[in-house]
C-alpha positions as CSV (number, residue, x, y, z in Angstrom):
1,M,0.0,0.0,0.0
2,Q,1.2,3.5,-0.8
3,L,2.4,5.6,2.1
4,I,1.9,9.4,1.9
5,L,3.2,11.9,4.4
6,T,1.4,15.2,4.6
7,P,3.6,18.4,4.6
8,E,3.0,18.6,8.4
9,A,4.2,15.0,8.9
10,Q,7.3,15.7,6.8
11,R,8.0,18.8,8.8
12,D,7.4,16.8,12.0
13,L,10.0,14.2,11.0
14,A,12.5,16.9,10.0
15,D,12.0,18.6,13.4
16,V,12.5,15.3,15.3
17,L,15.7,14.6,13.5
18,L,17.0,18.1,14.0
19,Y,16.2,18.0,17.7
20,T,17.9,14.6,18.0
21,V,21.1,15.7,16.3
22,Q,21.2,18.9,18.4
23,R,20.6,17.2,21.7
24,R,22.0,13.7,21.2
25,G,24.4,13.8,18.3
26,E,24.7,12.3,14.8
27,D,24.9,8.6,15.9
28,Q,21.6,8.9,17.8
29,Q,20.0,10.8,15.0
30,D,21.0,8.0,12.6
31,R,19.6,5.3,14.9
32,Y,16.3,7.3,15.4
33,A,16.0,8.0,11.7
34,T,16.4,4.2,11.0
35,A,13.8,3.4,13.7
36,L,11.3,5.9,12.1
37,D,12.0,4.5,8.6
38,Q,11.4,1.0,9.8
39,G,8.2,2.0,11.6
40,L,6.9,3.7,8.4
41,A,7.8,0.6,6.4
42,L,6.1,-1.7,8.8
43,L,3.0,0.5,8.7
44,A,3.0,0.4,4.9
45,E,3.1,-3.4,5.0
46,N,0.5,-3.8,7.9
47,P,-1.8,-0.8,7.7
48,A,-4.2,-2.1,10.4
49,I,-1.4,-2.4,12.9
50,G,-2.2,0.9,14.5
51,R,-4.7,1.6,17.2
52,P,-8.0,3.3,16.2
53,H,-8.7,6.7,17.7
54,P,-12.4,7.6,17.1
55,E,-12.2,10.1,19.9
56,L,-9.9,12.2,17.7
57,F,-11.8,11.7,14.5
58,R,-13.6,8.8,12.8
59,S,-10.8,7.3,10.7
60,C,-7.8,8.2,12.8
61,R,-5.3,5.5,13.8
62,S,-1.9,5.7,15.5
63,Y,1.2,3.6,15.6
64,R,4.0,4.3,18.1
65,V,7.7,4.3,17.1
66,R,9.9,4.7,20.2
67,E,8.9,8.1,21.7
68,H,6.9,9.3,18.7
69,I,3.4,8.5,17.5
70,L,2.5,8.3,13.8
71,Y,-1.1,9.5,13.4
72,Y,-2.6,8.3,10.1
73,V,-5.7,7.6,8.1
74,L,-6.2,4.4,6.2
75,G,-7.7,4.9,2.8
76,D,-8.6,2.4,0.0
77,E,-5.3,2.8,-1.8
78,A,-3.0,4.7,0.5
79,I,-2.0,5.3,4.1
80,V,-1.8,9.0,4.8
81,V,0.4,9.9,7.8
82,I,-1.1,13.2,9.1
83,R,1.4,14.0,11.9
84,V,4.3,12.5,13.8
85,L,4.1,13.7,17.4
86,H,6.1,13.1,20.5
87,S,4.1,11.0,23.0
88,R,4.0,13.9,25.5
89,M,2.6,16.4,23.1
90,D,-1.0,17.5,23.3
91,T,-2.5,15.5,20.5
92,L,-5.8,17.3,20.3
93,R,-4.0,20.7,19.9
94,H,-1.8,19.4,17.1
95,L,-4.5,17.5,15.2
96,S,-7.1,20.2,15.1
C-alpha cells in the first residue's frame, strides 16, 4: 500500500531529527531515523497495525515508534500519515 506523508508530517520528521542531532548527536540521529523509517515501512506493510482513535476523528489511527506516534488515516489505496508527534505532546491541539 502506498504511504503518503502530509507536509505537516514531513515537517514533524525533520524537526524530530534536527532536535535529536542537536541534543544527542549524529549517531543517535541516525539510529532514530532508522527506527522511524522501519516504523513507516512496517506501517505500509501492515496498515491495520495501528490503534483506532475515534475520539480524535472517525478514521484516525496511531502507531508508536519509540517516543513518537504516527497518526494516520487508512484509505482504500493509501495510508496518509497526518502527523508525527512526541508521545508527550497535546494530540488534540496538534491534530485540530
